N, C-alpha and C positions, 0 to 999 in steps of 0.2 A: 633271415632277420631283416633284410631290406624290405621285403614285402610286408612284414608285420609293421615295420616303422611307417611305411607309406599309408597303409590302411588306417592306422591309429592317427597319424598326423593329419590326414585328409578329413577324417571324422571329426577330430577336435577342432581343426581349422574351420570347418563348416559350422559347427556348433557355436564356436566363439565369434565368428564373423557375424552370424545372425544375432546372437545375444548382445554382442558389443555394439553392433550397428543400431539395434533397437535402443539401447541405453544412450547412445550418442544422439540419435535423431528424433526420438519421440518425446512428447511432453510427459509431465508427471501424471496427468489424467489418463493418457494412453497406456502408460506403464503400470498403473495401479492395479488392474485386474490380475496380472500375473506377478507383479512385484510390489506388494503393498508397502514395503519398506522404502521404496524409492521416493525421495522427497520428504519422507516423514522421519524415519530413523537416520537416514543418510541424506544430507542435502543434495539437491539436484546437481550442484557442481561436483560433488563427490561421485554421484552416479555417472556423470559424464566422464570423469577420470577413470572409473572402473571400466566403462565401455571402451575408452581409448586403449587401456591396457589390454583388454581382451582382443581388440582388433590388432594391436601390435603383436600380441602373442600368436594369433592365428597366422599373421604374415610371416613371423619368425619361424614358425614350424615348417612352412612350406617353401617360401620363396628362396632363401639361401641354398638349401639342398637341391631344389628343383633347377636353379640356375647354375648349380655346381660352382659357385663362386668360392673364393678363398675363405670367406667367413661362414662356411657351412656349419661350423661349430656353434653359430648363433642359435641353432635349433635347440641346443641343450638349455641355455638360460631361458629361452622362450617357454619350453615345456615346464621347467622348474617354476617359473613365474606363474604360469597357469595353475600349477599344483598349489602354490601358496595362496593364490586367489581363492581356490576352493576351500582351503583350510580356514581362511578368514570368513568366507561365506558361511561355512558350517558354524563357526563361532557366533556370527550374527544371528543365524536362525535359532541357535540354542538360546541366545539371550532374549529372543522374542518368543521363546517357547513354541517354535514351529518345528517340532521334532519329526513330524510326518514327512517332511521333504528333505531331511538331511541325507537320506539314502542317495539322492542324486549328487550331492556334494561329494560323498564318499566315492561313488563310482567315477565321477569326473576327476577327482584327486588321483585315484588309482590309475586311470587311463593316462593322465598327464605324467605321473611318476614313471610308469612303464615306458612311455614314449621318451622321456628324458633319458632313461637307462638305455633304450635302444639307440637313441641318437649318440650317446656317449660311446657305446660299443662300435657304432658305425664309423665314427670319426676318431 
């Protein structure tokens, strides 16, 4: 179970660190090709908040358990938070009739949910 948690946690952390870092650092014009909703449906300040939440989730999945600190349980709410972000993202894409890309939200939601369960079993 430990190996499964670490594989999933590192995968999700890498994905969300990349995606969150882009949302925090890049302009609306730079995000538009991959994220046409950025700055239009959701204002850029909201995009930045989403990016910061993704970065914090990535850190929360890996750092507390890696350092084996007392707050290792923080990996659980980090994974749950990332799962909730994906549910909200799926709703956004549904509202914009972008049904072709919802599969990615579903996969990321399931990975985050399983990671939360593995973290709960671990601690």
